[in-house]
TORPA-4810 file (N, C-alpha, C, O; in nm, 3 decimals):
<nodes>
NODE_1_5.999_11.038_10.120_6.100_11.115_10.046_6.177_11.025_9.951_6.205_10.909_9.981_X
NODE_2_6.212_11.081_9.835_6.282_11.003_9.734_6.422_10.962_9.781_6.470_10.854_9.747_X
NODE_3_6.487_11.050_9.859_6.621_11.016_9.909_6.614_10.892_9.997_6.700_10.803_9.987_X
NODE_4_6.513_10.885_10.083_6.496_10.768_10.170_6.470_10.643_10.086_6.522_10.536_10.116_X
NODE_5_6.392_10.658_9.983_6.362_10.544_9.896_6.489_10.493_9.828_6.512_10.372_9.819_X
NODE_6_6.570_10.586_9.779_6.696_10.547_9.712_6.787_10.477_9.811_6.846_10.373_9.779_X
NODE_7_6.799_10.534_9.930_6.886_10.475_10.032_6.837_10.336_10.073_6.916_10.244_10.088_X
NODE_8_6.706_10.322_10.090_6.649_10.194_10.128_6.672_10.088_10.021_6.700_9.972_10.051_X
NODE_9_6.660_10.129_9.897_6.673_10.034_9.786_6.817_9.993_9.760_6.845_9.878_9.725_X
NODE_10_6.909_10.088_9.778_7.048_10.061_9.737_7.148_10.061_9.853_7.269_10.064_9.830_X
NODE_11_7.100_10.059_9.977_7.194_10.073_10.089_7.301_9.964_10.093_7.413_9.993_10.134_X
NODE_12_7.272_9.838_10.051_7.383_9.740_10.050_7.497_9.781_9.956_7.614_9.763_9.988_X
NODE_13_7.461_9.836_9.841_7.562_9.880_9.745_7.640_10.000_9.799_7.762_10.007_9.784_X
NODE_14_7.569_10.094_9.863_7.636_10.211_9.919_7.738_10.171_10.025_7.852_10.217_10.022_X
NODE_15_7.698_10.086_10.117_7.786_10.052_10.228_7.898_9.958_10.185_8.007_9.962_10.242_X
NODE_16_7.873_9.875_10.085_7.982_9.793_10.031_8.087_9.882_9.967_8.207_9.861_9.985_X
NODE_17_8.041_9.982_9.891_8.134_10.076_9.826_8.208_10.160_9.930_8.326_10.191_9.911_X
NODE_18_8.140_10.196_10.039_8.206_10.270_10.146_8.318_10.186_10.207_8.425_10.238_10.240_X
NODE_19_8.294_10.057_10.222_8.397_9.968_10.273_8.518_9.964_10.182_8.632_9.963_10.229_X
NODE_20_8.493_9.963_10.050_8.604_9.966_9.953_8.682_10.096_9.966_8.805_10.097_9.962_X
NODE_21_8.609_10.206_9.982_8.674_10.337_9.997_8.765_10.340_10.119_8.879_10.386_10.110_X
NODE_22_8.716_10.293_10.233_8.796_10.292_10.355_8.914_10.197_10.342_9.024_10.227_10.390_X
NODE_23_8.892_10.084_10.278_9.000_9.988_10.258_9.112_10.049_10.173_9.230_10.034_10.205_X
NODE_24_9.074_10.115_10.066_9.174_10.179_9.980_9.250_10.288_10.056_9.371_10.304_10.039_X
NODE_25_9.178_10.363_10.138_9.241_10.471_10.214_9.345_10.416_10.311_9.456_10.469_10.320_X
NODE_26_9.309_10.312_10.384_9.401_10.253_10.482_9.524_10.194_10.414_9.636_10.218_10.457_X
NODE_27_9.502_10.118_10.307_9.615_10.058_10.234_9.707_10.166_10.179_9.829_10.157_10.192_X
NODE_28_9.647_10.268_10.117_9.727_10.375_10.057_9.806_10.451_10.163_9.924_10.481_10.142_X
NODE_29_9.744_10.481_10.276_9.814_10.556_10.380_9.924_10.473_10.445_10.025_10.527_10.489_X
NODE_30_9.905_10.342_10.451_10.010_10.255_10.507_10.137_10.266_10.424_10.246_10.289_10.477_X
NODE_31_10.123_10.249_10.292_10.240_10.256_10.205_10.289_10.400_10.188_10.409_10.423_10.170_X
NODE_32_10.197_10.496_10.195_10.237_10.637_10.186_10.323_10.675_10.306_10.417_10.754_10.292_X
NODE_33_10.291_10.622_10.421_10.371_10.651_10.541_10.512_10.597_10.526_10.609_10.664_10.563_X
NODE_34_10.524_10.475_10.471_10.657_10.418_10.448_10.736_10.505_10.351_10.852_10.538_10.375_X
NODE_35_10.670_10.542_10.239_10.737_10.629_10.142_10.771_10.764_10.204_10.879_10.819_10.179_X
NODE_36_10.680_10.817_10.285_10.703_10.946_10.349_10.823_10.945_10.440_10.903_11.039_10.439_X
NODE_37_10.838_10.839_10.519_10.954_10.829_10.609_11.083_10.819_10.528_11.182_10.885_10.559_X
NODE_38_11.081_10.734_10.425_11.203_10.715_10.343_11.245_10.846_10.276_11.360_10.889_10.289_X
NODE_39_11.151_10.908_10.206_11.187_11.029_10.132_11.202_11.150_10.225_11.273_11.245_10.192_X
NODE_40_11.134_11.147_10.339_11.155_11.252_10.438_11.297_11.249_10.492_11.360_11.352_10.513_X
NODE_41_11.348_11.126_10.515_11.486_11.112_10.559_11.583_11.152_10.449_11.689_11.210_10.475_X
NODE_42_11.546_11.120_10.325_11.629_11.164_10.212_11.641_11.316_10.209_11.747_11.371_10.180_X
NODE_43_11.529_11.383_10.238_11.526_11.530_10.231_11.620_11.595_10.333_11.676_11.702_10.306_X
NODE_44_11.638_11.532_10.447_11.724_11.590_10.551_11.862_11.528_10.551_11.944_11.558_10.638_X
NODE_45_11.888_11.440_10.455_12.017_11.373_10.448_12.126_11.471_10.404_12.099_11.570_10.337_X
NODE_46_12.249_11.440_10.444_12.363_11.519_10.401_12.411_11.478_10.261_12.495_11.546_10.202_X
NODE_47_12.359_11.368_10.210_12.397_11.322_10.077_12.313_11.393_9.971_12.190_11.381_9.970_X
NODE_48_12.379_11.467_9.884_12.308_11.545_9.782_12.229_11.456_9.686_12.123_11.496_9.638_X
NODE_49_12.281_11.337_9.658_12.213_11.247_9.564_12.076_11.206_9.620_11.978_11.201_9.545_X
NODE_50_12.070_11.178_9.750_11.943_11.138_9.812_11.846_11.256_9.814_11.727_11.240_9.788_X
NODE_51_11.898_11.375_9.843_11.813_11.495_9.840_11.758_11.519_9.700_11.642_11.556_9.684_X
NODE_52_11.843_11.497_9.600_11.801_11.517_9.461_11.689_11.420_9.424_11.590_11.460_9.363_X
NODE_53_11.704_11.294_9.461_11.601_11.193_9.433_11.469_11.230_9.500_11.363_11.223_9.438_X
NODE_54_11.477_11.270_9.627_11.357_11.307_9.701_11.290_11.429_9.639_11.168_11.434_9.628_X
NODE_55_11.369_11.527_9.601_11.313_11.648_9.541_11.244_11.619_9.408_11.137_11.674_9.381_X
NODE_56_11.304_11.533_9.326_11.243_11.498_9.198_11.108_11.431_9.221_11.008_11.468_9.159_X
NODE_57_11.106_11.333_9.309_10.981_11.260_9.339_10.874_11.354_9.391_10.762_11.354_9.341_X
NODE_58_10.908_11.435_9.490_10.810_11.523_9.553_10.762_11.631_9.456_10.643_11.661_9.450_X
NODE_59_10.855_11.687_9.379_10.817_11.793_9.285_10.725_11.741_9.175_10.629_11.808_9.137_X
NODE_60_10.754_11.621_9.125_10.669_11.565_9.018_10.529_11.536_9.070_10.430_11.569_9.005_X
NODE_61_10.521_11.474_9.187_10.390_11.438_9.243_10.310_11.562_9.280_10.192_11.572_9.249_X
NODE_62_10.374_11.656_9.347_10.302_11.776_9.392_10.276_11.873_9.277_10.190_11.961_9.288_X
NODE_63_10.350_11.859_9.168_10.334_11.950_9.057_10.240_11.903_8.948_10.220_11.973_8.849_X
NODE_64_10.182_11.785_8.965_10.089_11.732_8.866_9.957_11.694_8.933_9.957_11.651_9.049_X
NODE_65_9.845_11.709_8.864_9.714_11.675_8.924_9.701_11.525_8.950_9.756_11.443_8.877_X
NODE_66_9.630_11.493_9.054_9.608_11.353_9.088_9.537_11.279_8.975_9.566_11.163_8.949_X
NODE_67_9.444_11.347_8.908_9.372_11.284_8.798_9.467_11.239_8.687_9.452_11.130_8.632_X
NODE_68_9.566_11.323_8.655_9.665_11.287_8.554_9.747_11.167_8.602_9.777_11.077_8.523_X
NODE_69_9.782_11.165_8.728_9.859_11.053_8.783_9.780_10.922_8.774_9.836_10.817_8.746_X
NODE_70_9.650_10.931_8.798_9.565_10.812_8.788_9.565_10.758_8.646_9.581_10.638_8.624_X
NODE_71_9.549_10.847_8.548_9.548_10.804_8.408_9.683_10.746_8.367_9.689_10.644_8.298_X
NODE_72_9.792_10.810_8.410_9.925_10.760_8.376_9.946_10.620_8.434_9.996_10.531_8.366_X
NODE_73_9.906_10.603_8.561_9.928_10.475_8.627_9.842_10.365_8.566_9.890_10.255_8.538_X
NODE_74_9.714_10.394_8.545_9.622_10.289_8.500_9.636_10.259_8.351_9.648_10.144_8.309_X
NODE_75_9.634_10.366_8.272_9.640_10.347_8.127_9.784_10.348_8.074_9.821_10.262_7.995_X
NODE_76_9.864_10.446_8.118_10.000_10.459_8.068_10.090_10.344_8.108_10.149_10.277_8.023_X
NODE_77_10.101_10.321_8.239_10.186_10.213_8.287_10.133_10.077_8.241_10.209_9.989_8.203_X
NODE_78_10.001_10.063_8.246_9.941_9.937_8.201_9.973_9.908_8.056_10.005_9.794_8.020_X
NODE_79_9.964_10.011_7.970_9.995_9.995_7.828_10.143_9.970_7.806_10.180_9.888_7.721_X
NODE_80_10.229_10.039_7.880_10.373_10.025_7.863_10.422_9.885_7.902_10.514_9.831_7.841_X
NODE_81_10.360_9.828_8.005_10.405_9.697_8.054_10.329_9.580_7.992_10.365_9.464_8.016_X
NODE_82_10.226_9.609_7.914_10.149_9.500_7.854_10.232_9.407_7.766_10.211_9.286_7.770_X
NODE_83_10.327_9.461_7.686_10.411_9.369_7.606_10.493_9.272_7.689_10.537_9.168_7.639_X
NODE_84_10.514_9.305_7.817_10.591_9.218_7.905_10.502_9.122_7.985_10.549_9.054_8.076_X
NODE_85_10.375_9.119_7.950_10.283_9.026_8.012_10.212_9.077_8.135_10.143_9.002_8.204_X
NODE_86_10.228_9.208_8.165_10.163_9.264_8.284_10.031_9.330_8.249_10.022_9.403_8.150_X
NODE_87_9.930_9.304_8.330_9.802_9.373_8.320_9.753_9.401_8.461_9.771_9.320_8.552_X
NODE_88_9.690_9.516_8.478_9.639_9.549_8.611_9.537_9.446_8.659_9.525_9.423_8.779_X
NODE_89_9.465_9.385_8.566_9.365_9.285_8.604_9.427_9.164_8.673_9.359_9.089_8.742_X
NODE_90_9.557_9.146_8.653_9.626_9.034_8.716_9.640_9.052_8.866_9.652_8.955_8.940_X
NODE_91_9.638_9.179_8.912_9.662_9.206_9.054_9.553_9.294_9.115_9.580_9.374_9.204_X
NODE_92_9.430_9.278_9.066_9.320_9.353_9.128_9.263_9.465_9.045_9.171_9.534_9.090_X
NODE_93_9.315_9.486_8.924_9.258_9.585_8.833_9.265_9.728_8.884_9.368_9.772_8.936_X
NODE_94_9.154_9.799_8.869_9.149_9.941_8.905_9.175_9.963_9.054_9.230_10.066_9.093_X
NODE_95_9.137_9.867_9.136_9.159_9.880_9.281_9.308_9.891_9.310_9.351_9.981_9.383_X
NODE_96_9.388_9.801_9.253_9.532_9.803_9.278_9.597_9.926_9.218_9.682_9.989_9.281_X
NODE_97_9.556_9.961_9.095_9.612_10.081_9.032_9.580_10.206_9.114_9.663_10.295_9.129_X
NODE_98_9.459_10.210_9.167_9.419_10.324_9.250_9.499_10.331_9.378_9.541_10.440_9.419_X
NODE_99_9.522_10.217_9.443_9.599_10.215_9.567_9.743_10.259_9.542_9.800_10.334_9.622_X
NODE_100_9.802_10.212_9.432_9.939_10.251_9.400_9.947_10.401_9.376_10.038_10.468_9.427_X
NODE_101_9.852_10.454_9.300_9.853_10.598_9.270_9.835_10.681_9.396_9.908_10.778_9.417_X
NODE_102_9.739_10.644_9.479_9.716_10.719_9.602_9.835_10.709_9.696_9.868_10.806_9.765_X
NODE_103_9.900_10.593_9.700_10.018_10.576_9.785_10.130_10.668_9.741_10.193_10.735_9.824_X
NODE_104_10.156_10.672_9.610_10.261_10.759_9.557_10.227_10.907_9.580_10.313_10.987_9.615_X
NODE_105_10.099_10.940_9.559_10.057_11.079_9.576_10.068_11.123_9.722_10.130_11.224_9.753_X
NODE_106_10.006_11.045_9.810_10.010_11.082_9.952_10.151_11.071_10.008_10.187_11.144_10.101_X
NODE_107_10.233_10.980_9.952_10.369_10.963_10.001_10.452_11.089_9.986_10.534_11.120_10.071_X
NODE_108_10.430_11.163_9.877_10.503_11.287_9.856_10.468_11.391_9.962_10.555_11.461_10.013_X
NODE_109_10.340_11.399_9.996_10.298_11.495_10.098_10.342_11.448_10.237_10.378_11.530_10.322_X
NODE_110_10.340_11.316_10.258_10.388_11.264_10.385_10.537_11.290_10.403_10.584_11.314_10.514_X
NODE_111_10.612_11.284_10.293_10.755_11.311_10.300_10.782_11.452_10.352_10.869_11.474_10.435_X
NODE_112_10.705_11.547_10.301_10.720_11.685_10.348_10.676_11.698_10.494_10.735_11.775_10.570_X
NODE_113_10.573_11.625_10.531_10.528_11.627_10.671_10.637_11.572_10.763_10.668_11.631_10.867_X
NODE_114_10.695_11.457_10.724_10.800_11.396_10.804_10.923_11.486_10.810_10.984_11.503_10.916_X
NODE_115_10.960_11.544_10.696_11.074_11.636_10.693_11.052_11.752_10.791_11.142_11.788_10.867_X
NODE_116_10.932_11.808_10.788_10.902_11.918_10.878_10.910_11.874_11.024_10.958_11.949_11.109_X
NODE_117_10.864_11.753_11.052_10.870_11.702_11.189_11.013_11.682_11.236_11.047_11.715_11.350_X
NODE_118_11.097_11.629_11.148_11.238_11.608_11.184_11.307_11.741_11.210_11.382_11.755_11.307_X
NODE_119_11.280_11.838_11.124_11.345_11.968_11.141_11.290_12.045_11.260_11.354_12.138_11.309_X
NODE_120_11.171_12.006_11.308_11.114_12.072_11.425_11.177_12.024_11.555_11.168_12.091_11.658_X
NODE_121_11.242_11.908_11.550_11.311_11.856_11.670_11.437_11.939_11.692_11.511_11.968_11.598_X
NODE_122_11.461_11.976_11.815_11.578_12.057_11.849_11.706_11.992_11.796_11.731_11.874_11.822_X
NODE_123_11.786_12.067_11.722_11.909_12.014_11.665_12.007_11.967_11.772_12.094_11.884_11.747_X
NODE_124_11.991_12.022_11.892_12.078_11.979_12.001_12.060_11.833_12.037_12.151_11.771_12.091_X
NODE_125_11.942_11.778_12.005_11.917_11.636_12.032_12.013_11.548_11.952_12.073_11.455_12.006_X
NODE_126_12.028_11.580_11.823_12.119_11.503_11.739_12.264_11.526_11.781_12.343_11.432_11.785_X
NODE_127_12.297_11.648_11.813_12.435_11.679_11.853_12.471_11.606_11.982_12.582_11.556_11.997_X
NODE_128_12.376_11.601_12.076_12.401_11.531_12.202_12.419_11.382_12.178_12.506_11.319_12.238_X
NODE_129_12.334_11.326_12.090_12.343_11.183_12.060_12.476_11.149_11.995_12.538_11.048_12.028_X
NODE_130_12.520_11.234_11.901_12.647_11.207_11.833_12.765_11.223_11.928_12.864_11.152_11.917_X
NODE_131_12.753_11.317_12.021_12.862_11.338_12.116_12.877_11.219_12.211_12.984_11.195_12.267_X
NODE_132_12.766_11.143_12.226_12.771_11.023_12.311_12.819_10.901_12.234_12.828_10.791_12.289_X
NODE_133_12.851_10.921_12.107_12.907_10.813_12.027_12.806_10.735_11.945_12.842_10.635_11.883_X
NODE_134_12.681_10.779_11.942_12.581_10.707_11.863_12.598_10.739_11.714_12.615_10.855_11.677_X
NODE_135_12.595_10.637_11.630_12.600_10.663_11.485_12.478_10.745_11.442_12.375_10.746_11.509_X
NODE_136_12.492_10.812_11.327_12.384_10.898_11.279_12.254_10.821_11.262_12.149_10.867_11.306_X
NODE_137_12.260_10.703_11.200_12.140_10.623_11.174_12.070_10.582_11.302_11.947_10.587_11.310_X
NODE_138_12.147_10.541_11.402_12.089_10.499_11.529_12.026_10.618_11.600_11.917_10.607_11.655_X
NODE_139_12.095_10.730_11.599_12.041_10.850_11.663_11.912_10.895_11.597_11.817_10.935_11.664_X
NODE_140_11.909_10.889_11.463_11.789_10.928_11.391_11.673_10.834_11.423_11.560_10.878_11.446_X
NODE_141_11.701_10.703_11.425_11.596_10.605_11.445_11.543_10.602_11.588_11.423_10.586_11.608_X
NODE_142_11.630_10.617_11.686_11.589_10.599_11.825_11.559_10.729_11.900_11.491_10.728_12.002_X
NODE_143_11.611_10.839_11.848_11.594_10.965_11.922_11.513_11.067_11.843_11.416_11.123_11.895_X
NODE_144_11.552_11.093_11.719_11.490_11.200_11.641_11.353_11.157_11.585_11.253_11.227_11.604_X
NODE_145_11.349_11.043_11.518_11.223_11.001_11.454_11.107_10.984_11.551_10.997_11.030_11.521_X
NODE_146_11.127_10.920_11.668_11.013_10.909_11.762_10.954_11.044_11.801_10.833_11.058_11.811_X
NODE_147_11.040_11.144_11.822_10.991_11.277_11.855_10.923_11.343_11.736_10.820_11.410_11.749_X
NODE_148_10.983_11.323_11.618_10.926_11.384_11.497_10.788_11.326_11.467_10.697_11.399_11.430_X
NODE_149_10.774_11.195_11.482_10.646_11.131_11.453_10.537_11.183_11.546_10.423_11.203_11.504_X
NODE_150_10.572_11.204_11.671_10.473_11.258_11.765_10.432_11.400_11.725_10.316_11.438_11.741_X
NODE_151_10.526_11.476_11.672_10.496_11.613_11.630_10.402_11.614_11.510_10.312_11.698_11.502_X
NODE_152_10.423_11.520_11.417_10.349_11.525_11.290_10.219_11.447_11.291_10.148_11.446_11.191_X
NODE_153_10.186_11.382_11.400_10.064_11.301_11.404_9.940_11.379_11.359_9.862_11.325_11.281_X
NODE_154_9.918_11.503_11.405_9.800_11.577_11.356_9.798_11.593_11.205_9.693_11.579_11.142_X
NODE_155_9.914_11.622_11.146_9.921_11.638_11.001_9.900_11.506_10.928_9.840_11.503_10.821_X
NODE_156_9.949_11.398_10.986_9.930_11.265_10.926_9.783_11.227_10.928_9.730_11.174_10.830_X
NODE_157_9.717_11.255_11.038_9.575_11.225_11.048_9.495_11.309_10.948_9.398_11.261_10.890_X
NODE_158_9.536_11.433_10.929_9.470_11.518_10.832_9.490_11.464_10.690_9.399_11.470_10.607_X
NODE_159_9.608_11.410_10.663_9.635_11.351_10.532_9.547_11.229_10.508_9.509_11.201_10.394_X
NODE_160_9.513_11.158_10.614_9.423_11.044_10.602_9.288_11.089_10.547_9.232_11.025_10.458_X
NODE_161_9.237_11.199_10.599_9.108_11.251_10.553_9.118_11.300_10.409_9.027_11.278_10.329_X
NODE_162_9.229_11.365_10.375_9.248_11.413_10.237_9.250_11.295_10.141_9.188_11.301_10.035_X
NODE_163_9.322_11.190_10.176_9.330_11.072_10.089_9.195_11.004_10.077_9.160_10.954_9.970_X
NODE_164_9.119_11.002_10.186_8.985_10.944_10.181_8.900_11.016_10.076_8.830_10.952_9.998_X
NODE_165_8.906_11.148_10.076_8.827_11.223_9.978_8.885_11.212_9.837_8.811_11.222_9.739_X
NODE_166_9.015_11.193_9.827_9.078_11.177_9.695_9.036_11.049_9.624_9.049_11.038_9.502_X
NODE_167_8.986_10.952_9.700_8.943_10.826_9.637_8.831_10.849_9.536_8.810_10.767_9.447_X
NODE_168_8.759_10.960_9.548_8.650_10.988_9.454_8.703_10.999_9.311_8.632_10.966_9.216_X
NODE_169_8.826_11.046_9.296_8.884_11.062_9.163_8.900_10.928_9.093_8.899_10.922_8.970_X
NODE_170_8.915_10.822_9.170_8.937_10.691_9.111_8.814_10.636_9.040_8.821_10.533_8.973_X
NODE_171_8.702_10.705_9.054_8.581_10.663_8.981_8.602_10.670_8.831_8.532_10.602_8.756_X
NODE_172_8.697_10.751_8.785_8.720_10.767_8.640_8.780_10.642_8.577_8.773_10.625_8.456_X
NODE_173_8.838_10.553_8.658_8.893_10.429_8.603_8.807_10.309_8.643_8.849_10.194_8.629_X
NODE_174_8.688_10.337_8.692_8.595_10.229_8.723_8.621_10.157_8.853_8.575_10.044_8.872_X
NODE_175_8.695_10.221_8.944_8.719_10.159_9.074_8.588_10.155_9.153_8.508_10.248_9.146_X
NODE_176_8.567_10.049_9.228_8.437_10.030_9.294_8.419_10.103_9.424_8.359_10.049_9.517_X
NODE_177_8.470_10.226_9.432_8.453_10.301_9.557_8.317_10.372_9.558_8.235_10.352_9.469_X
NODE_178_8.297_10.454_9.658_8.164_10.510_9.684_8.116_10.600_9.570_7.999_10.591_9.531_X
NODE_179_8.201_10.685_9.517_8.159_10.774_9.409_8.121_10.695_9.285_8.021_10.726_9.220_X
NODE_180_8.200_10.595_9.251_8.170_10.512_9.134_8.038_10.440_9.152_7.960_10.428_9.057_X
NODE_181_8.013_10.391_9.272_7.886_10.322_9.298_7.770_10.418_9.281_7.665_10.380_9.229_X
NODE_182_7.789_10.542_9.325_7.685_10.642_9.304_7.656_10.664_9.157_7.540_10.677_9.118_X
NODE_183_7.759_10.668_9.075_7.741_10.684_8.931_7.663_10.567_8.870_7.577_10.586_8.785_X
NODE_184_7.695_10.448_8.916_7.625_10.329_8.864_7.478_10.330_8.904_7.391_10.290_8.826_X
NODE_185_7.451_10.375_9.025_7.312_10.380_9.071_7.234_10.486_8.993_7.119_10.463_8.956_X
NODE_186_7.297_10.600_8.968_7.231_10.704_8.889_7.199_10.653_8.749_7.094_10.686_8.693_X
NODE_187_7.288_10.572_8.692_7.264_10.517_8.559_7.143_10.424_8.556_7.083_10.401_8.451_X
NODE_188_7.106_10.372_8.676_6.990_10.282_8.682_6.862_10.354_8.720_6.755_10.321_8.668_X
NODE_189_6.871_10.451_8.810_6.747_10.513_8.860_6.725_10.657_8.811_6.617_10.713_8.831_X
NODE_190_6.827_10.718_8.748_6.819_10.854_8.693_6.784_10.959_8.799_6.734_11.066_8.766_X
NODE_191_6.811_10.928_8.925_6.785_11.022_9.033_6.919_11.078_9.083_6.971_11.039_9.187_X
NODE_192_6.972_11.170_9.004_7.107_11.221_9.030_7.119_11.293_9.164_7.208_11.264_9.243_X
NODE_193_7.027_11.387_9.189_7.038_11.467_9.311_7.029_11.379_9.435_7.112_11.390_9.525_X
NODE_194_6.931_11.293_9.438_6.910_11.209_9.556_7.030_11.117_9.581_7.076_11.101_9.694_X
NODE_195_7.078_11.056_9.472_7.188_10.960_9.486_7.317_11.028_9.529_7.383_10.981_9.622_X
NODE_196_7.353_11.137_9.464_7.477_11.205_9.499_7.466_11.274_9.634_7.567_11.293_9.702_X
NODE_197_7.346_11.311_9.673_7.326_11.367_9.808_7.357_11.262_9.914_7.418_11.291_10.017_X
NODE_198_7.315_11.139_9.888_7.345_11.029_9.982_7.495_11.005_9.988_7.552_10.988_10.097_X
NODE_199_7.560_11.005_9.873_7.706_10.988_9.868_7.775_11.098_9.947_7.867_11.071_10.025_X
NODE_200_7.731_11.222_9.928_7.791_11.335_9.998_7.773_11.323_10.149_7.867_11.348_10.225_X
NODE_201_7.654_11.285_10.191_7.626_11.272_10.335_7.712_11.160_10.395_7.761_11.173_10.507_X
NODE_202_7.728_11.050_10.322_7.809_10.940_10.374_7.954_10.983_10.392_8.016_10.952_10.494_X
NODE_203_8.008_11.055_10.294_8.145_11.107_10.309_8.152_11.204_10.426_8.247_11.200_10.505_X
NODE_204_8.052_11.290_10.438_8.052_11.389_10.545_8.051_11.322_10.682_8.126_11.361_10.771_X
NODE_205_7.966_11.222_10.698_7.956_11.154_10.827_8.089_11.085_10.861_8.136_11.094_10.974_X
NODE_206_8.147_11.017_10.764_8.274_10.947_10.788_8.383_11.046_10.825_8.459_11.022_10.919_X
NODE_207_8.390_11.158_10.754_8.493_11.258_10.782_8.473_11.319_10.920_8.570_11.340_10.993_X
NODE_208_8.349_11.348_10.956_8.322_11.405_11.090_8.360_11.306_11.199_8.422_11.344_11.299_X
NODE_209_8.325_11.179_11.181_8.359_11.076_11.281_8.510_11.064_11.294_8.563_11.059_11.405_X
NODE_210_8.581_11.059_11.180_8.726_11.048_11.184_8.789_11.172_11.247_8.885_11.162_11.323_X
NODE_211_8.736_11.288_11.215_8.789_11.412_11.271_8.777_11.413_11.424_8.872_11.449_11.494_X
NODE_212_8.661_11.373_11.474_8.642_11.368_11.619_8.734_11.264_11.683_8.790_11.288_11.790_X
NODE_213_8.749_11.150_11.616_8.837_11.046_11.670_8.982_11.094_11.672_9.055_11.069_11.768_X
NODE_214_9.024_11.163_11.566_9.161_11.212_11.559_9.185_11.321_11.662_9.294_11.329_11.720_X
NODE_215_9.084_11.404_11.687_9.098_11.507_11.790_9.116_11.445_11.928_9.192_11.496_12.011_X
NODE_216_9.047_11.335_11.951_9.061_11.263_12.078_9.202_11.207_12.091_9.262_11.214_12.199_X
NODE_217_9.255_11.152_11.983_9.391_11.099_11.985_9.491_11.211_12.012_9.584_11.193_12.090_X
NODE_218_9.472_11.326_11.948_9.562_11.439_11.968_9.560_11.486_12.113_9.665_11.515_12.171_X
NODE_219_9.440_11.492_12.172_9.431_11.537_12.312_9.502_11.440_12.406_9.569_11.482_12.500_X
NODE_220_9.486_11.311_12.380_9.551_11.212_12.466_9.702_11.220_12.454_9.775_11.208_12.553_X
NODE_221_9.749_11.241_12.330_9.894_11.251_12.311_9.949_11.377_12.374_10.059_11.376_12.430_X
NODE_222_9.875_11.486_12.367_9.922_11.613_12.426_9.924_11.609_12.577_9.997_11.687_12.640_X
NODE_223_9.844_11.518_12.637_9.841_11.507_12.783_9.951_11.418_12.837_9.973_11.412_12.958_X
NODE_224_10.021_11.347_12.745_10.126_11.256_12.793_10.256_11.332_12.815_10.356_11.273_12.855_X
</nodes>
């Protein structure tokens, strides 16, 4: 079969690109989680200025396509900062630009996830903590957030899969992830169906494996 031949011939390139894809996903979700916690706390804050900042960030990210964000970050920001001596090639090129864009994009969705988790915790928990003399920040950090994080873990894991699939968009800026590698292979062998079928199957297998692993984590957490 031609698909087997393509896979046999190019499997080192496919798996190297898959490694790049997973690496970008992990890095992006790490920083997205930090952004999500920060802006999620802003969303539930009593300070209107913090709520306003969080709303602006979340609305802009959720209201614009990821593809546009990629172009703005890679070409727009790169062009704007070039007179000041900055170039994306100085810090990893398309890989770094892609990670920054995915982090900002996923961070907005994570913020809403975290906000929902915080609001799902019984309000009596905060009231009880404050009545015991705990400052708001301490009560949020030690009592509310641990419970909220446990609530939102399924949604966070789902966001991991979404971000993994979103990496395909980064092929438009030449990032060396799996979709881009597939395009380069097609340019050499002209076997579009076979090559993209392999790419699709690799994404499918990774997503299924991650889904099963996440379901196992959810079951273990629910049994505690």
